[in-house]
N, C-alpha and C positions, 0 to 999 in steps of 0.2 A: 124359529125352529128350535127345539131342545133336542139335544143330543144326549142319549142314553150311553152309559159305558159299555153294555153289552153290544152296541150297534157302532162301536167306534174302533179303529184300529188301534194297537197299543201304542204305536209311535205318536197318534195324534193326542193321547192322553198327555204327554208330555209336553205339548205346545201350550205355551202361555197366551190368553187372550190379549194381554197388554204386555208390550215389550219395555223393559227397564232400561234405563241408560246404561251404559259400560263406561269404564275408564281404562285407558292402556298407559301404563308407565313404561317408558322407554330409558335406557341406560341406568338401569337401578344397579348400583355396586352390589358385587357378588355378597360381601359380607352383611350388606343391609338385607338382602334377600335371605341369606342364612337366618339371621337373627330374627326375622319376621316368621320365618317357615317353622322354626323352634319355639317361638311364642303360641303359634297356631297350634301346633301339636301339643302344647304344654295344656292349652284350652280346651284340647279335644276338638279343635275345628279344623275344617278345611283351610287353607291359605286364602281362599276367597271368602270364605265366610268370617275368618278373622279380621280381614281388611274392610269388609263391609261394615262388621262392627265397629271398628276404631274408626272409619271415615263418618259413619253415621253419628259417633259420640263426638268427633272433632267439629260437624257440621253444627251440631245442637248446643254447643257452648259458644257464646260471643267473644271475640277477640278483645283485646285490650282498647283497640281503637273503636269499635263498636260500642263498648261500654261507656266510653268517654264521650263518644256522639250522642248516647242516650242521655247521658247526665247535661251535657251541653244543651240539649233541646228541652230538658226538664224545666217548666217555670211554675211559679205560685210559690215559692219559698219567701218567707218573710224575715229570715235571718240572714244578714249579710255574711260574706266571708270572714270580715275582720270579727265581727262579733261571734260567730261560730269557733274562731280559733282562740279567742279569749276565753269563753267558755269551755272549752276544751282544756285548755291552760289550767283554770281555775279547778276543774274537776280534778285534774291531774294532781294539782298541789295538795289538794285535801285527802288522797290516798297514802 
């Protein structure tokens, strides 16, 4: 069934077909809330929009532990650590 805007009550147009997850942060210090609100205003965003943007950015960048894990799982290199360190040392001494 397809609904047309002319046949739907205005309140129905605001409802989303898919619900997105929510996050609730409790016991946020007042100064942190104030700083985040100021940053949101400076960016021309609501606090919710600003936090969504920042949390998305945070989630998309791997943590140091995740990077190290990826490196540890990487296989196929032919140069050992000692040789790589020696090559780096030699390169640095030529500069």
